[in-house]
N, C-alpha and C positions, 0 to 999 in steps of 0.2 A: 546575328551572323557572323560567320568563323572570321571572313578573310577583312572585314569593314575595320575601320580604324574605332575606338571608343570614342562615344562623342565628349564625356567630359572626365575627367582627372583632376589630382587634387587630392589634399592630407586634410579639406575641410567635412567635418562630419554631417552626415543631412541625415532628417529624420521623417517617418512617415507614421501614417497612424490607420490601424484597421482595426476592424471587431471581429472580436473571441465568444464563440460562444462555449460554456462547460459544458460538459458530459454529465453532471450530477442537477444541476437547476437550473438549466438552462436559460443563463443569466448573459446578456449582451454584457460586455466588457471590453473597456478600450484599452489596448496595450499600443507599444512603440516600442520603436526596433531602429539602433543606431549601424549606420555605417558608413564609410565614407566612398567617394564617389568613384575610385577606381576599384574596389572590392565589389561592391554591389551593381556595377554594371560586370563585369567580367566571370565574376561566377556567384550567379546568384543562386540563390537555394529551388530545385525543380520540387520536391514534396519535400513531406514527413518524412521521419524514418525513427523509429522505436530505436534510440541510443543509452538509453537508462536503464540496463537489465537487474539492478539491484540498489545497496545504499550507496555505493559511490557515485563519482563525479562521471559525468556521461562522458564518450569517447568523442574527441574533436575530430574534424576533420579536418585530412589530411591540407596542409598549404592553406588553412581557412585562417585558422589566429597567426595573428602580428602583431605587433606593437601599434597601436592606433590606429589599430583597423578591427571590423566586427569578427567577435571573437567566435559566435556560435549562436544557431538558435538551434533547437529540438524538441523533441516530443516523448514523455516518458512513457514507460511501454507497461508499466502498472500504480496505482495509487501505492506513492511514496511520499514518505512524512519530509525527507530530507531533498527532496528536488518536488514544488509540487508545481512548480509555473515554468514557464517560457521563463530564457534567461537570456542576456545580451549582455556583453560586455568592453568596455573600447582598450581594458588593463589585458597584460601579458597573461593569459591561459588563465583566467579567473573568472568566475561567475559571480561573484559579488566583491570584485577588486575595485580600482578606481573609477569612478564616474560610472559605475553600473546600477541595474534598477531591478525590483523585482516586480511587475505587472502581477494583476492580482485575477491572472484568470491561466488552469494547468488542466490538464487533459485535452485542450484545445485539437480542434478538429485541422487533421495532418492538411487537410487542401489550404490553411492558412499560411501555408509558409511560402506559399507562391504567391500571397501579396507581396512580396519583395518584387524590385524593379527586376523587369527579365531584358532578352536582350535588346537592343537599338541598333536602327538603322542608320546612317549618315544620310544629310540631306538631298545627298548625290541620288538615293536611288527612287525617292520620292519624287528630285525631279525628274528623273528619269520614265518613272510611272505616268506621270504628266504627260510629257510630251509622247510616250506611246498613247495614250489615250486620245489628246488631241490630232491622231494619226489616221489615215484611213487602214485597215488591215492588210489591203494589199498591195501596197506598196512595200511592206516589209514579207511578201511572199507568203500571207496568209488567207487561204481560204475563208474567210469568214467573212458577214452583214456589219458587224459590227464588237465593240471590245464586249466582253463580262470582264467580271473581278479575276474569275478562274483562270482564262486566254489570258489576262494579264500578266498574273503568278505564272504561269507554264512560260510564257516568253522571258520573262526573264530571268528563269532559270534555265532557260538554253539558249540564252544568250552569253551565261556565264556571270551577269551582274550578282548573282547572291546564287548562295549556295542552295539555299530553301526559305521559301516566304509563303506564306498562308493569302487564302484570300479575303480574308476579314481585314488581314492589314493592309493589302491594296485599294480594300475598300475604304476601312479608314483617311492612308492616303489621301483616293480621289474627295474625297467626302471633305476635310482640309482644303479643297482649291473648288470645290463645286462645281465637282466633274459628274458626269453620270452618262459615259459613250455606249450604253447598253440602250437609251430612249433617243427616237429619233421623232422629228417633225415632217409634215411636208411644208412646201414653199413652191412660188411660181416664180419663174423666170419671168420678165417683164417684158414679152413679145410686144403685147402692147401695152404701151404707158399709159398712164393715167394724165393725159394731157386735156385740154381743152375741149375740147369731143366729148370725153369718158363725164368729164363732171357735167358738160349740158344736158347730154340723154341723164346723167343722173339726177339733175335738177327739174328736168321735163318729168319723169316717173315721181320722184316726191312730190312735185305739184299735184300731180292727177292724184295721189294719196292723201294728200291733207287739204285741199283747197275744198270750198263749199261746191258742190255739183249744182247743176239747174236740176229743175227737174224732168226734163227730158232727154238727160245722162245720164249713164251706168257704167263704172270700171270694171272690168272682169279680168280675175290673172290666171292666164291660161296654161297649161304644163300637161305632160302626161307619166305617169308612173308603169314602167314596161317590168316585163318580164315578172306576171304574180303567178306564180305555182302555184296547183292546189293540192299536190303533195298527201295524197290518201295514204290511209295508215293501216298494217295488217291489224291494228288493235285499236275500239275509240278510246280516245282522252280520258280520262280521269280526273276528279275536280279535286282540290283542294279539302284536305281530311283537317278533323283535328290532331291536336298533339305538333302542331307546325309542319302537317305534309303538304307540301305543293302541289300546284296542279302537275299530272305524270303526261307525258308525250312518248307515243313511241317513238325511237329512234331512227327504224326502217319506215321508208316512203317509196312510193313508185310514182315514177314521171307519168303525168297525163296532161302535157301541153303547158300553157300561159297564156294567161291575157294583157292586153295593154289598155292601162283606165286612162281617159280623159276625161280633164276633169276643169272647171272653168269655178273659183270662187268670188264673188261680189265682196269686193272689199269695202262696201259702206255696212253692208246689212250681215256678212257672213255667211248667205245663203251658198249652197256650193249645187253645181250643173254637174253631174259625170254620166260617160257611157263606156261602157266596156266593149273591143273588138281586138278580134283576132291578132293582127297585124295592127301597125305603128307604119301608115301612110300616107304621101297627101290627099289621098281617095278618104280614107278614113279621119283624118284631119276636116275635111270639106263636108263628110258625113254628120261630123261631131259640131259645126258651124251651123250647116241647115236645122240642127239640135237646138244649139243655141236661138235661133233666127224663130223657131218657132213658139219656144218658152219664154223668152222675154217678151213681157207685153209690149202691145203695140204703140202706147202712149212715151215710149221712150225710143227716140230719136237717132240717139248717139251712143254705140257703144264703143269704149275705148278697150283694145284687147289687148294686155301685155305679154307678151312673150317672151321665150329667151330666141337664141340664133338658129337653130337646130332647122334645117332643110326643108322640114316638114311642114314649119310655120311659112316658105316664106317663097318656097319653087314655085314653078310657070304655073301649073294645075292651081294652084292656091289663089296664086297673085292676078291669075284670069278670072275665077271666081267672084274672088275680093272685088274687083270693080263693077259687079253687076249689083249687090245690094248695097246700097248708099250709107246705111246705118254703121256696120261697121269700120273701125278705123285702129290700126297695128301699130303698136308702139313697144320696140326693140330693148331689150336691157342687151348693156355693153357685152362686149367679151367676157367671159369667166366672170359675170355679174349675176346668174340665175340666183343668187342668195336677196334681189333687191323683187324676186317672182313670190306675193305671197302666200300662192298657193303651195309654195313648196312648205309652210309651215303647217297647213293642215294636211299636207302628205305623208310627214310626222305623227301627226293624231292619229292618222289610219294605219302606219306602220304599227305604232305602239298599242292599240286597241284593237283593230280588228284583224291584222295582218303576223303579230308576232308570235301565236301557233300559227300554224299551217298545218290544216289537218279538213280537208274540206273533201266531197268526193270526186266531183269532176267539176270541169272548167264552166260549166251551166251551175254548178250551187255555191259557185265563189263569184258569179256574177251577184247571183242574187245575194247571198250574203252582201256584196258590198252594197247593192242597190239598198239592200235594207239599214245600211249604217247609214249612207247618205241623206235616206230619208229619216233615221232618229236624231242624224246630226242638225236638220234643217230645222225640225222643232223648238232646237235650242241654241241655232247658230249664234252666233257674235262675230264681232268685226276682230282683228287684230290692228289696231292701232297703234298707227306709229307717231311719237311722243317727239315733239320740239328736241329737246337732249340726242335723240335717233338721230333726225334729221342734223343737227351742229356737229353729230359725232360724224355723221359719213363726209359731210361739206369740209370738214375742218383742214382736210387737205388741197382745197381750192382756192386761198386767199385772192389772187387776181381776179376769178370768178367772181366771187362774193364781192370783188369791189364795184 
């Protein structure tokens, strides 16, 4: 950076080592170049250039050679028996004077001259980059959702902090401070704090998941997976083939409505009960509960239903219906606690194994395929066991309740 003061200054020489590759036998040879701090930071060689056209001495760069300073580094233009190697010296205008050395590498690649130290930015620039990265772009009048390295570099140049800076330099500055302003995570404001009531509800659900059940008890985890679209394609989906060719799905599709899957998972056996409906209302919820009442064997007198707090599960119509059949008992997860509903894990399996490639002819075709998937799952069903380690992790934030 032209306007920034130099970071280092002094007369003591520093040495740095790079690798050189000869063009004759491609050997890797280490060579050293000596330079004091002032010259190495002020006028670093940008690239190699042929400056030895004959058998005479190389042409020195104007203003480069000085007493106790780096004299020169150059690239020979042709194979020359007199100047066969890279040369550097601390003497006055001499290639082999006091303190000089001749490494055993010549006709090296011109890009190796860029190994000398380049321009340095003072710490104030890095501090300013960190300050920008830790602020929202809207504060500075920028219409950006988050910063990236290119936008930070543009902002530095626009504010006149530097004349020129690259995005890679900004990235290194941010990496040194472990900053990645282009990433974002979701978090939830504690509108409903995790108080004693929260942990009491969690404790009740954990007890239903882990305690031994009586022979006349059953625990079902109930929820809905909504907006399942058939999405018929103009061309059929092609299977995977040899030579690493994956499944190929037509990008274009048509709208053909949507279905809503009501499902209940038996937390002890892993069996799934499911029905698809065109809408998601209390009427459909009651219809699914009636389906469960018919499917669950009569010896089961108590059916614990674990649901979330959506109005479909505890509306007036559902509440009136729940008063009639005595064997249904509702348990609701805490607010924003649907992760405690185990059927969500099964929905994830359904999405990955059956609905990832959405190519169905119609809603009836989709309904039949989901029913077939449930039937195949029940043939090898398994529960999702909540271990004592998982329970301890959930309840770690409730020391008063545990006591």
